[in-house]
mmJSON file of the N, C-alpha and C atoms, coordinates in Angstrom:
{"data_MODEL":{"atom_site":{
"group_PDB":["ATOM","ATOM","ATOM","ATOM","ATOM","ATOM","ATOM","ATOM","ATOM","ATOM","ATOM","ATOM","ATOM","ATOM","ATOM","ATOM","ATOM","ATOM","ATOM","ATOM","ATOM","ATOM","ATOM","ATOM","ATOM","ATOM","ATOM","ATOM","ATOM","ATOM","ATOM","ATOM","ATOM","ATOM","ATOM","ATOM","ATOM","ATOM","ATOM","ATOM","ATOM","ATOM","ATOM","ATOM","ATOM","ATOM","ATOM","ATOM","ATOM","ATOM","ATOM","ATOM","ATOM","ATOM","ATOM","ATOM","ATOM","ATOM","ATOM","ATOM","ATOM","ATOM","ATOM","ATOM","ATOM","ATOM","ATOM","ATOM","ATOM","ATOM","ATOM","ATOM","ATOM","ATOM","ATOM","ATOM","ATOM","ATOM","ATOM","ATOM","ATOM","ATOM","ATOM","ATOM","ATOM","ATOM","ATOM","ATOM","ATOM","ATOM","ATOM","ATOM","ATOM","ATOM","ATOM","ATOM","ATOM","ATOM","ATOM","ATOM","ATOM","ATOM","ATOM","ATOM","ATOM","ATOM","ATOM","ATOM","ATOM","ATOM","ATOM","ATOM","ATOM","ATOM","ATOM","ATOM","ATOM","ATOM","ATOM","ATOM","ATOM","ATOM","ATOM","ATOM","ATOM","ATOM","ATOM","ATOM","ATOM","ATOM","ATOM","ATOM","ATOM","ATOM","ATOM","ATOM","ATOM","ATOM","ATOM","ATOM","ATOM","ATOM","ATOM","ATOM","ATOM","ATOM","ATOM","ATOM","ATOM","ATOM","ATOM","ATOM","ATOM","ATOM","ATOM","ATOM","ATOM","ATOM","ATOM","ATOM","ATOM","ATOM","ATOM","ATOM","ATOM","ATOM","ATOM","ATOM","ATOM","ATOM","ATOM","ATOM","ATOM","ATOM","ATOM","ATOM","ATOM","ATOM","ATOM","ATOM","ATOM","ATOM","ATOM","ATOM","ATOM","ATOM","ATOM","ATOM","ATOM","ATOM","ATOM","ATOM","ATOM","ATOM","ATOM","ATOM","ATOM","ATOM","ATOM","ATOM","ATOM","ATOM","ATOM","ATOM","ATOM","ATOM","ATOM","ATOM","ATOM","ATOM","ATOM","ATOM","ATOM","ATOM","ATOM","ATOM","ATOM","ATOM","ATOM","ATOM","ATOM","ATOM"],
"id":[1,2,3,4,5,6,7,8,9,10,11,12,13,14,15,16,17,18,19,20,21,22,23,24,25,26,27,28,29,30,31,32,33,34,35,36,37,38,39,40,41,42,43,44,45,46,47,48,49,50,51,52,53,54,55,56,57,58,59,60,61,62,63,64,65,66,67,68,69,70,71,72,73,74,75,76,77,78,79,80,81,82,83,84,85,86,87,88,89,90,91,92,93,94,95,96,97,98,99,100,101,102,103,104,105,106,107,108,109,110,111,112,113,114,115,116,117,118,119,120,121,122,123,124,125,126,127,128,129,130,131,132,133,134,135,136,137,138,139,140,141,142,143,144,145,146,147,148,149,150,151,152,153,154,155,156,157,158,159,160,161,162,163,164,165,166,167,168,169,170,171,172,173,174,175,176,177,178,179,180,181,182,183,184,185,186,187,188,189,190,191,192,193,194,195,196,197,198,199,200,201,202,203,204,205,206,207,208,209,210,211,212,213,214,215,216,217,218,219,220,221,222],
"type_symbol":["N","C","C","N","C","C","N","C","C","N","C","C","N","C","C","N","C","C","N","C","C","N","C","C","N","C","C","N","C","C","N","C","C","N","C","C","N","C","C","N","C","C","N","C","C","N","C","C","N","C","C","N","C","C","N","C","C","N","C","C","N","C","C","N","C","C","N","C","C","N","C","C","N","C","C","N","C","C","N","C","C","N","C","C","N","C","C","N","C","C","N","C","C","N","C","C","N","C","C","N","C","C","N","C","C","N","C","C","N","C","C","N","C","C","N","C","C","N","C","C","N","C","C","N","C","C","N","C","C","N","C","C","N","C","C","N","C","C","N","C","C","N","C","C","N","C","C","N","C","C","N","C","C","N","C","C","N","C","C","N","C","C","N","C","C","N","C","C","N","C","C","N","C","C","N","C","C","N","C","C","N","C","C","N","C","C","N","C","C","N","C","C","N","C","C","N","C","C","N","C","C","N","C","C","N","C","C","N","C","C","N","C","C","N","C","C","N","C","C","N","C","C"],
"label_atom_id":["N","CA","C","N","CA","C","N","CA","C","N","CA","C","N","CA","C","N","CA","C","N","CA","C","N","CA","C","N","CA","C","N","CA","C","N","CA","C","N","CA","C","N","CA","C","N","CA","C","N","CA","C","N","CA","C","N","CA","C","N","CA","C","N","CA","C","N","CA","C","N","CA","C","N","CA","C","N","CA","C","N","CA","C","N","CA","C","N","CA","C","N","CA","C","N","CA","C","N","CA","C","N","CA","C","N","CA","C","N","CA","C","N","CA","C","N","CA","C","N","CA","C","N","CA","C","N","CA","C","N","CA","C","N","CA","C","N","CA","C","N","CA","C","N","CA","C","N","CA","C","N","CA","C","N","CA","C","N","CA","C","N","CA","C","N","CA","C","N","CA","C","N","CA","C","N","CA","C","N","CA","C","N","CA","C","N","CA","C","N","CA","C","N","CA","C","N","CA","C","N","CA","C","N","CA","C","N","CA","C","N","CA","C","N","CA","C","N","CA","C","N","CA","C","N","CA","C","N","CA","C","N","CA","C","N","CA","C","N","CA","C","N","CA","C","N","CA","C","N","CA","C","N","CA","C","N","CA","C"],
"label_alt_id":[null,null,null,null,null,null,null,null,null,null,null,null,null,null,null,null,null,null,null,null,null,null,null,null,null,null,null,null,null,null,null,null,null,null,null,null,null,null,null,null,null,null,null,null,null,null,null,null,null,null,null,null,null,null,null,null,null,null,null,null,null,null,null,null,null,null,null,null,null,null,null,null,null,null,null,null,null,null,null,null,null,null,null,null,null,null,null,null,null,null,null,null,null,null,null,null,null,null,null,null,null,null,null,null,null,null,null,null,null,null,null,null,null,null,null,null,null,null,null,null,null,null,null,null,null,null,null,null,null,null,null,null,null,null,null,null,null,null,null,null,null,null,null,null,null,null,null,null,null,null,null,null,null,null,null,null,null,null,null,null,null,null,null,null,null,null,null,null,null,null,null,null,null,null,null,null,null,null,null,null,null,null,null,null,null,null,null,null,null,null,null,null,null,null,null,null,null,null,null,null,null,null,null,null,null,null,null,null,null,null,null,null,null,null,null,null,null,null,null,null,null,null],
"label_comp_id":["MET","MET","MET","LEU","LEU","LEU","LYS","LYS","LYS","GLN","GLN","GLN","ALA","ALA","ALA","ASN","ASN","ASN","ALA","ALA","ALA","THR","THR","THR","LEU","LEU","LEU","LEU","LEU","LEU","ALA","ALA","ALA","LEU","LEU","LEU","ILE","ILE","ILE","SER","SER","SER","GLU","GLU","GLU","LYS","LYS","LYS","LYS","LYS","LYS","THR","THR","THR","VAL","VAL","VAL","ASN","ASN","ASN","PHE","PHE","PHE","VAL","VAL","VAL","LEU","LEU","LEU","ASP","ASP","ASP","PHE","PHE","PHE","ARG","ARG","ARG","PRO","PRO","PRO","ILE","ILE","ILE","SER","SER","SER","SER","SER","SER","CYS","CYS","CYS","THR","THR","THR","THR","THR","THR","PHE","PHE","PHE","TYR","TYR","TYR","LYS","LYS","LYS","THR","THR","THR","ILE","ILE","ILE","ILE","ILE","ILE","LYS","LYS","LYS","ILE","ILE","ILE","LEU","LEU","LEU","VAL","VAL","VAL","LYS","LYS","LYS","MET","MET","MET","MET","MET","MET","LYS","LYS","LYS","LYS","LYS","LYS","ALA","ALA","ALA","MET","MET","MET","THR","THR","THR","ILE","ILE","ILE","LEU","LEU","LEU","VAL","VAL","VAL","GLY","GLY","GLY","ASN","ASN","ASN","GLU","GLU","GLU","GLN","GLN","GLN","ALA","ALA","ALA","THR","THR","THR","PHE","PHE","PHE","VAL","VAL","VAL","PRO","PRO","PRO","ASN","ASN","ASN","ARG","ARG","ARG","THR","THR","THR","ILE","ILE","ILE","PHE","PHE","PHE","GLU","GLU","GLU","ASN","ASN","ASN","ILE","ILE","ILE","ILE","ILE","ILE","VAL","VAL","VAL","ALA","ALA","ALA"],
"label_asym_id":["A","A","A","A","A","A","A","A","A","A","A","A","A","A","A","A","A","A","A","A","A","A","A","A","A","A","A","A","A","A","A","A","A","A","A","A","A","A","A","A","A","A","A","A","A","A","A","A","A","A","A","A","A","A","A","A","A","A","A","A","A","A","A","A","A","A","A","A","A","A","A","A","A","A","A","A","A","A","A","A","A","A","A","A","A","A","A","A","A","A","A","A","A","A","A","A","A","A","A","A","A","A","A","A","A","A","A","A","A","A","A","A","A","A","A","A","A","A","A","A","A","A","A","A","A","A","A","A","A","A","A","A","A","A","A","A","A","A","A","A","A","A","A","A","A","A","A","A","A","A","A","A","A","A","A","A","A","A","A","A","A","A","A","A","A","A","A","A","A","A","A","A","A","A","A","A","A","A","A","A","A","A","A","A","A","A","A","A","A","A","A","A","A","A","A","A","A","A","A","A","A","A","A","A","A","A","A","A","A","A","A","A","A","A","A","A","A","A","A","A","A","A"],
"label_entity_id":["1","1","1","1","1","1","1","1","1","1","1","1","1","1","1","1","1","1","1","1","1","1","1","1","1","1","1","1","1","1","1","1","1","1","1","1","1","1","1","1","1","1","1","1","1","1","1","1","1","1","1","1","1","1","1","1","1","1","1","1","1","1","1","1","1","1","1","1","1","1","1","1","1","1","1","1","1","1","1","1","1","1","1","1","1","1","1","1","1","1","1","1","1","1","1","1","1","1","1","1","1","1","1","1","1","1","1","1","1","1","1","1","1","1","1","1","1","1","1","1","1","1","1","1","1","1","1","1","1","1","1","1","1","1","1","1","1","1","1","1","1","1","1","1","1","1","1","1","1","1","1","1","1","1","1","1","1","1","1","1","1","1","1","1","1","1","1","1","1","1","1","1","1","1","1","1","1","1","1","1","1","1","1","1","1","1","1","1","1","1","1","1","1","1","1","1","1","1","1","1","1","1","1","1","1","1","1","1","1","1","1","1","1","1","1","1","1","1","1","1","1","1"],
"label_seq_id":[1,1,1,2,2,2,3,3,3,4,4,4,5,5,5,6,6,6,7,7,7,8,8,8,9,9,9,10,10,10,11,11,11,12,12,12,13,13,13,14,14,14,15,15,15,16,16,16,17,17,17,18,18,18,19,19,19,20,20,20,21,21,21,22,22,22,23,23,23,24,24,24,25,25,25,26,26,26,27,27,27,28,28,28,29,29,29,30,30,30,31,31,31,32,32,32,33,33,33,34,34,34,35,35,35,36,36,36,37,37,37,38,38,38,39,39,39,40,40,40,41,41,41,42,42,42,43,43,43,44,44,44,45,45,45,46,46,46,47,47,47,48,48,48,49,49,49,50,50,50,51,51,51,52,52,52,53,53,53,54,54,54,55,55,55,56,56,56,57,57,57,58,58,58,59,59,59,60,60,60,61,61,61,62,62,62,63,63,63,64,64,64,65,65,65,66,66,66,67,67,67,68,68,68,69,69,69,70,70,70,71,71,71,72,72,72,73,73,73,74,74,74],
"pdbx_PDB_ins_code":[null,null,null,null,null,null,null,null,null,null,null,null,null,null,null,null,null,null,null,null,null,null,null,null,null,null,null,null,null,null,null,null,null,null,null,null,null,null,null,null,null,null,null,null,null,null,null,null,null,null,null,null,null,null,null,null,null,null,null,null,null,null,null,null,null,null,null,null,null,null,null,null,null,null,null,null,null,null,null,null,null,null,null,null,null,null,null,null,null,null,null,null,null,null,null,null,null,null,null,null,null,null,null,null,null,null,null,null,null,null,null,null,null,null,null,null,null,null,null,null,null,null,null,null,null,null,null,null,null,null,null,null,null,null,null,null,null,null,null,null,null,null,null,null,null,null,null,null,null,null,null,null,null,null,null,null,null,null,null,null,null,null,null,null,null,null,null,null,null,null,null,null,null,null,null,null,null,null,null,null,null,null,null,null,null,null,null,null,null,null,null,null,null,null,null,null,null,null,null,null,null,null,null,null,null,null,null,null,null,null,null,null,null,null,null,null,null,null,null,null,null,null],
"Cartn_x":[11.926,10.754,10.566,9.605,9.0,10.206,10.87,12.066,12.02,12.412,12.605,10.839,10.276,8.755,8.599,9.473,9.258,10.37,10.862,12.844,12.057,12.618,12.81,13.983,14.253,15.355,15.009,16.701,15.916,17.833,17.34,17.633,17.883,19.714,19.309,19.641,18.751,18.251,19.175,20.247,20.348,19.886,19.27,19.401,19.165,20.878,21.647,22.529,23.3,24.363,25.758,25.983,26.654,26.611,27.554,26.523,27.331,27.232,28.16,28.048,26.352,25.955,24.956,24.472,24.013,22.212,22.068,20.272,20.518,21.296,21.517,20.373,20.457,19.893,18.065,17.741,16.806,15.979,15.363,16.007,14.159,14.501,13.25,13.365,12.388,12.48,10.836,11.613,10.097,10.306,9.029,8.836,8.565,8.304,9.066,7.33,6.693,5.656,4.895,5.08,4.72,3.798,4.08,4.666,2.954,3.258,2.128,1.065,0.969,0.033,-0.852,-0.364,-0.908,-1.988,-0.547,-1.446,-2.358,-3.01,-4.367,-5.097,-5.209,-6.357,-6.272,-5.765,-6.258,-7.113,-6.844,-7.277,-8.835,-8.935,-9.852,-10.922,-10.895,-11.86,-12.081,-11.241,-11.746,-12.288,-12.406,-13.511,-14.577,-15.098,-16.092,-17.135,-16.085,-15.988,-16.622,-15.445,-16.128,-17.77,-17.947,-19.116,-20.195,-19.709,-20.741,-20.208,-19.003,-18.991,-18.993,-18.649,-19.638,-19.859,-20.527,-22.458,-22.375,-23.494,-23.763,-22.642,-23.522,-22.519,-21.328,-20.856,-19.524,-18.685,-17.665,-17.354,-16.036,-15.241,-14.066,-13.603,-14.754,-14.09,-15.317,-16.356,-16.737,-16.34,-16.372,-15.83,-16.042,-15.904,-16.191,-16.332,-16.012,-15.937,-14.559,-15.269,-13.71,-14.233,-12.973,-13.189,-14.031,-14.075,-13.409,-15.579,-16.023,-17.493,-18.472,-17.708,-18.242,-18.11,-17.417,-17.653,-18.755,-19.151,-20.212,-21.684,-22.121,-22.296,-22.958,-21.949,-22.094,-22.407],
"Cartn_y":[-16.711,-16.873,-15.171,-14.819,-13.107,-12.438,-12.351,-11.476,-11.825,-13.264,-13.27,-13.068,-13.122,-13.267,-12.002,-11.068,-9.444,-9.171,-10.2,-9.334,-8.654,-8.002,-7.109,-6.972,-7.247,-6.924,-5.423,-5.337,-3.844,-3.709,-3.461,-3.519,-1.559,-1.385,-0.006,-0.628,0.405,-0.356,1.606,1.235,2.587,2.851,4.725,4.554,5.261,5.928,6.125,4.756,5.52,4.359,4.754,5.896,6.544,6.745,6.291,6.975,7.719,8.748,10.03,9.565,9.933,10.042,8.805,8.995,8.01,8.616,9.512,9.903,9.581,9.076,8.397,6.696,6.639,4.853,5.253,4.408,4.455,3.188,2.569,1.998,0.862,-0.395,-0.868,-2.561,-1.8,-3.411,-4.39,-5.083,-6.754,-7.459,-7.919,-8.173,-9.568,-10.522,-11.609,-12.353,-13.541,-14.07,-14.049,-14.391,-14.314,-12.869,-12.223,-10.409,-10.429,-10.827,-9.853,-10.556,-12.567,-12.756,-12.482,-11.558,-11.594,-10.3,-9.366,-8.515,-8.384,-9.035,-9.158,-9.465,-10.962,-11.536,-10.998,-9.526,-8.793,-7.21,-6.959,-5.768,-6.53,-8.063,-8.832,-8.88,-9.137,-9.312,-7.507,-6.178,-5.309,-4.829,-4.683,-4.601,-4.789,-6.574,-7.193,-5.906,-5.588,-4.744,-2.776,-2.817,-1.36,-0.691,-2.028,-1.889,-2.005,-1.644,-1.619,-0.777,0.222,1.142,1.999,2.513,3.585,3.753,4.427,5.497,5.461,5.814,5.29,6.758,8.038,9.696,9.38,8.762,9.023,8.423,8.562,8.453,8.559,8.745,7.881,7.473,5.755,4.144,3.641,4.387,3.492,3.557,1.856,2.016,2.352,2.76,3.672,4.827,5.568,6.907,7.562,9.263,9.823,10.915,10.947,12.565,14.017,14.01,15.575,14.934,14.109,13.953,14.449,14.195,15.232,16.985,17.378,18.428,19.436,18.412,18.337,18.715,17.319,17.165,18.867,19.113,20.26,21.31],
"Cartn_z":[14.779,13.241,13.129,13.807,13.42,13.237,13.534,12.481,11.562,10.988,9.74,8.798,9.376,8.706,8.289,8.725,8.869,7.684,7.109,6.698,5.676,5.527,3.213,3.045,1.65,0.644,0.303,0.515,-0.638,-1.284,-2.553,-3.883,-4.483,-4.584,-5.285,-6.732,-7.958,-8.964,-9.39,-9.788,-11.257,-12.224,-12.536,-12.965,-13.834,-14.217,-14.671,-15.416,-16.467,-17.539,-16.196,-16.014,-15.27,-13.228,-12.75,-10.951,-10.332,-10.264,-9.513,-8.152,-7.751,-6.932,-5.795,-4.921,-3.863,-4.621,-4.932,-5.409,-6.896,-7.854,-9.305,-8.859,-7.42,-7.236,-7.02,-7.245,-6.9,-5.878,-5.22,-3.851,-4.138,-4.481,-4.555,-2.94,-2.407,-1.601,-1.488,-1.406,-1.115,-0.216,-0.074,1.199,0.744,2.196,1.769,1.289,1.334,0.505,2.09,3.27,4.652,5.072,4.116,5.234,3.956,3.051,2.373,1.814,1.936,2.189,3.69,5.184,6.099,5.946,4.763,4.655,4.461,2.825,2.207,2.52,4.097,4.312,5.161,5.921,7.267,6.038,4.194,4.09,3.693,3.41,2.623,4.276,4.514,6.507,6.734,6.452,6.864,6.469,4.276,3.685,3.815,4.198,4.861,6.042,7.114,8.506,8.031,6.644,6.209,5.893,5.04,3.939,5.594,6.857,8.174,8.886,8.803,9.703,8.686,7.186,6.89,5.963,6.411,5.712,4.094,4.332,2.379,2.235,3.151,2.793,2.586,2.845,3.376,1.676,1.34,-0.104,-0.074,1.043,0.782,1.072,1.464,1.333,0.581,-0.338,-0.972,-2.337,-2.284,-4.083,-5.179,-5.849,-7.251,-6.785,-5.761,-5.569,-4.994,-5.406,-5.223,-3.731,-2.794,-2.096,-2.866,-4.053,-4.637,-4.602,-4.445,-4.655,-3.397,-1.982,-1.411,-1.335,-2.093,-2.259,-3.255,-4.299,-5.224,-4.502,-3.491,-2.696,-1.617,-0.866,-0.011,-0.883],
"occupancy":[1.0,1.0,1.0,1.0,1.0,1.0,1.0,1.0,1.0,1.0,1.0,1.0,1.0,1.0,1.0,1.0,1.0,1.0,1.0,1.0,1.0,1.0,1.0,1.0,1.0,1.0,1.0,1.0,1.0,1.0,1.0,1.0,1.0,1.0,1.0,1.0,1.0,1.0,1.0,1.0,1.0,1.0,1.0,1.0,1.0,1.0,1.0,1.0,1.0,1.0,1.0,1.0,1.0,1.0,1.0,1.0,1.0,1.0,1.0,1.0,1.0,1.0,1.0,1.0,1.0,1.0,1.0,1.0,1.0,1.0,1.0,1.0,1.0,1.0,1.0,1.0,1.0,1.0,1.0,1.0,1.0,1.0,1.0,1.0,1.0,1.0,1.0,1.0,1.0,1.0,1.0,1.0,1.0,1.0,1.0,1.0,1.0,1.0,1.0,1.0,1.0,1.0,1.0,1.0,1.0,1.0,1.0,1.0,1.0,1.0,1.0,1.0,1.0,1.0,1.0,1.0,1.0,1.0,1.0,1.0,1.0,1.0,1.0,1.0,1.0,1.0,1.0,1.0,1.0,1.0,1.0,1.0,1.0,1.0,1.0,1.0,1.0,1.0,1.0,1.0,1.0,1.0,1.0,1.0,1.0,1.0,1.0,1.0,1.0,1.0,1.0,1.0,1.0,1.0,1.0,1.0,1.0,1.0,1.0,1.0,1.0,1.0,1.0,1.0,1.0,1.0,1.0,1.0,1.0,1.0,1.0,1.0,1.0,1.0,1.0,1.0,1.0,1.0,1.0,1.0,1.0,1.0,1.0,1.0,1.0,1.0,1.0,1.0,1.0,1.0,1.0,1.0,1.0,1.0,1.0,1.0,1.0,1.0,1.0,1.0,1.0,1.0,1.0,1.0,1.0,1.0,1.0,1.0,1.0,1.0,1.0,1.0,1.0,1.0,1.0,1.0,1.0,1.0,1.0,1.0,1.0,1.0],
"B_iso_or_equiv":[0.0,0.0,0.0,0.0,0.0,0.0,0.0,0.0,0.0,0.0,0.0,0.0,0.0,0.0,0.0,0.0,0.0,0.0,0.0,0.0,0.0,0.0,0.0,0.0,0.0,0.0,0.0,0.0,0.0,0.0,0.0,0.0,0.0,0.0,0.0,0.0,0.0,0.0,0.0,0.0,0.0,0.0,0.0,0.0,0.0,0.0,0.0,0.0,0.0,0.0,0.0,0.0,0.0,0.0,0.0,0.0,0.0,0.0,0.0,0.0,0.0,0.0,0.0,0.0,0.0,0.0,0.0,0.0,0.0,0.0,0.0,0.0,0.0,0.0,0.0,0.0,0.0,0.0,0.0,0.0,0.0,0.0,0.0,0.0,0.0,0.0,0.0,0.0,0.0,0.0,0.0,0.0,0.0,0.0,0.0,0.0,0.0,0.0,0.0,0.0,0.0,0.0,0.0,0.0,0.0,0.0,0.0,0.0,0.0,0.0,0.0,0.0,0.0,0.0,0.0,0.0,0.0,0.0,0.0,0.0,0.0,0.0,0.0,0.0,0.0,0.0,0.0,0.0,0.0,0.0,0.0,0.0,0.0,0.0,0.0,0.0,0.0,0.0,0.0,0.0,0.0,0.0,0.0,0.0,0.0,0.0,0.0,0.0,0.0,0.0,0.0,0.0,0.0,0.0,0.0,0.0,0.0,0.0,0.0,0.0,0.0,0.0,0.0,0.0,0.0,0.0,0.0,0.0,0.0,0.0,0.0,0.0,0.0,0.0,0.0,0.0,0.0,0.0,0.0,0.0,0.0,0.0,0.0,0.0,0.0,0.0,0.0,0.0,0.0,0.0,0.0,0.0,0.0,0.0,0.0,0.0,0.0,0.0,0.0,0.0,0.0,0.0,0.0,0.0,0.0,0.0,0.0,0.0,0.0,0.0,0.0,0.0,0.0,0.0,0.0,0.0,0.0,0.0,0.0,0.0,0.0,0.0],
"pdbx_formal_charge":[null,null,null,null,null,null,null,null,null,null,null,null,null,null,null,null,null,null,null,null,null,null,null,null,null,null,null,null,null,null,null,null,null,null,null,null,null,null,null,null,null,null,null,null,null,null,null,null,null,null,null,null,null,null,null,null,null,null,null,null,null,null,null,null,null,null,null,null,null,null,null,null,null,null,null,null,null,null,null,null,null,null,null,null,null,null,null,null,null,null,null,null,null,null,null,null,null,null,null,null,null,null,null,null,null,null,null,null,null,null,null,null,null,null,null,null,null,null,null,null,null,null,null,null,null,null,null,null,null,null,null,null,null,null,null,null,null,null,null,null,null,null,null,null,null,null,null,null,null,null,null,null,null,null,null,null,null,null,null,null,null,null,null,null,null,null,null,null,null,null,null,null,null,null,null,null,null,null,null,null,null,null,null,null,null,null,null,null,null,null,null,null,null,null,null,null,null,null,null,null,null,null,null,null,null,null,null,null,null,null,null,null,null,null,null,null,null,null,null,null,null,null],
"auth_seq_id":[1,1,1,2,2,2,3,3,3,4,4,4,5,5,5,6,6,6,7,7,7,8,8,8,9,9,9,10,10,10,11,11,11,12,12,12,13,13,13,14,14,14,15,15,15,16,16,16,17,17,17,18,18,18,19,19,19,20,20,20,21,21,21,22,22,22,23,23,23,24,24,24,25,25,25,26,26,26,27,27,27,28,28,28,29,29,29,30,30,30,31,31,31,32,32,32,33,33,33,34,34,34,35,35,35,36,36,36,37,37,37,38,38,38,39,39,39,40,40,40,41,41,41,42,42,42,43,43,43,44,44,44,45,45,45,46,46,46,47,47,47,48,48,48,49,49,49,50,50,50,51,51,51,52,52,52,53,53,53,54,54,54,55,55,55,56,56,56,57,57,57,58,58,58,59,59,59,60,60,60,61,61,61,62,62,62,63,63,63,64,64,64,65,65,65,66,66,66,67,67,67,68,68,68,69,69,69,70,70,70,71,71,71,72,72,72,73,73,73,74,74,74],
"auth_comp_id":["MET","MET","MET","LEU","LEU","LEU","LYS","LYS","LYS","GLN","GLN","GLN","ALA","ALA","ALA","ASN","ASN","ASN","ALA","ALA","ALA","THR","THR","THR","LEU","LEU","LEU","LEU","LEU","LEU","ALA","ALA","ALA","LEU","LEU","LEU","ILE","ILE","ILE","SER","SER","SER","GLU","GLU","GLU","LYS","LYS","LYS","LYS","LYS","LYS","THR","THR","THR","VAL","VAL","VAL","ASN","ASN","ASN","PHE","PHE","PHE","VAL","VAL","VAL","LEU","LEU","LEU","ASP","ASP","ASP","PHE","PHE","PHE","ARG","ARG","ARG","PRO","PRO","PRO","ILE","ILE","ILE","SER","SER","SER","SER","SER","SER","CYS","CYS","CYS","THR","THR","THR","THR","THR","THR","PHE","PHE","PHE","TYR","TYR","TYR","LYS","LYS","LYS","THR","THR","THR","ILE","ILE","ILE","ILE","ILE","ILE","LYS","LYS","LYS","ILE","ILE","ILE","LEU","LEU","LEU","VAL","VAL","VAL","LYS","LYS","LYS","MET","MET","MET","MET","MET","MET","LYS","LYS","LYS","LYS","LYS","LYS","ALA","ALA","ALA","MET","MET","MET","THR","THR","THR","ILE","ILE","ILE","LEU","LEU","LEU","VAL","VAL","VAL","GLY","GLY","GLY","ASN","ASN","ASN","GLU","GLU","GLU","GLN","GLN","GLN","ALA","ALA","ALA","THR","THR","THR","PHE","PHE","PHE","VAL","VAL","VAL","PRO","PRO","PRO","ASN","ASN","ASN","ARG","ARG","ARG","THR","THR","THR","ILE","ILE","ILE","PHE","PHE","PHE","GLU","GLU","GLU","ASN","ASN","ASN","ILE","ILE","ILE","ILE","ILE","ILE","VAL","VAL","VAL","ALA","ALA","ALA"],
"auth_asym_id":["A","A","A","A","A","A","A","A","A","A","A","A","A","A","A","A","A","A","A","A","A","A","A","A","A","A","A","A","A","A","A","A","A","A","A","A","A","A","A","A","A","A","A","A","A","A","A","A","A","A","A","A","A","A","A","A","A","A","A","A","A","A","A","A","A","A","A","A","A","A","A","A","A","A","A","A","A","A","A","A","A","A","A","A","A","A","A","A","A","A","A","A","A","A","A","A","A","A","A","A","A","A","A","A","A","A","A","A","A","A","A","A","A","A","A","A","A","A","A","A","A","A","A","A","A","A","A","A","A","A","A","A","A","A","A","A","A","A","A","A","A","A","A","A","A","A","A","A","A","A","A","A","A","A","A","A","A","A","A","A","A","A","A","A","A","A","A","A","A","A","A","A","A","A","A","A","A","A","A","A","A","A","A","A","A","A","A","A","A","A","A","A","A","A","A","A","A","A","A","A","A","A","A","A","A","A","A","A","A","A","A","A","A","A","A","A","A","A","A","A","A","A"],
"auth_atom_id":["N","CA","C","N","CA","C","N","CA","C","N","CA","C","N","CA","C","N","CA","C","N","CA","C","N","CA","C","N","CA","C","N","CA","C","N","CA","C","N","CA","C","N","CA","C","N","CA","C","N","CA","C","N","CA","C","N","CA","C","N","CA","C","N","CA","C","N","CA","C","N","CA","C","N","CA","C","N","CA","C","N","CA","C","N","CA","C","N","CA","C","N","CA","C","N","CA","C","N","CA","C","N","CA","C","N","CA","C","N","CA","C","N","CA","C","N","CA","C","N","CA","C","N","CA","C","N","CA","C","N","CA","C","N","CA","C","N","CA","C","N","CA","C","N","CA","C","N","CA","C","N","CA","C","N","CA","C","N","CA","C","N","CA","C","N","CA","C","N","CA","C","N","CA","C","N","CA","C","N","CA","C","N","CA","C","N","CA","C","N","CA","C","N","CA","C","N","CA","C","N","CA","C","N","CA","C","N","CA","C","N","CA","C","N","CA","C","N","CA","C","N","CA","C","N","CA","C","N","CA","C","N","CA","C","N","CA","C","N","CA","C","N","CA","C","N","CA","C","N","CA","C","N","CA","C","N","CA","C"],
"pdbx_PDB_model_num":[1,1,1,1,1,1,1,1,1,1,1,1,1,1,1,1,1,1,1,1,1,1,1,1,1,1,1,1,1,1,1,1,1,1,1,1,1,1,1,1,1,1,1,1,1,1,1,1,1,1,1,1,1,1,1,1,1,1,1,1,1,1,1,1,1,1,1,1,1,1,1,1,1,1,1,1,1,1,1,1,1,1,1,1,1,1,1,1,1,1,1,1,1,1,1,1,1,1,1,1,1,1,1,1,1,1,1,1,1,1,1,1,1,1,1,1,1,1,1,1,1,1,1,1,1,1,1,1,1,1,1,1,1,1,1,1,1,1,1,1,1,1,1,1,1,1,1,1,1,1,1,1,1,1,1,1,1,1,1,1,1,1,1,1,1,1,1,1,1,1,1,1,1,1,1,1,1,1,1,1,1,1,1,1,1,1,1,1,1,1,1,1,1,1,1,1,1,1,1,1,1,1,1,1,1,1,1,1,1,1,1,1,1,1,1,1,1,1,1,1,1,1]
}}}
């Protein structure tokens, strides 16, 4: 079951009308719905924990702030 839940479908989409090389393809991956659902649940849980773990002076994990704001503060 775990092996099937973690399966990903990989497709190669051509970027040009005439394909001469493998580099003319662009890989597209499609994860399963089960995998995406688990990841979304984990991210939602981590957001709650990050507000407790990260201080206000840290800009990297605070929403609507960028890492470059630390340069201005310094």
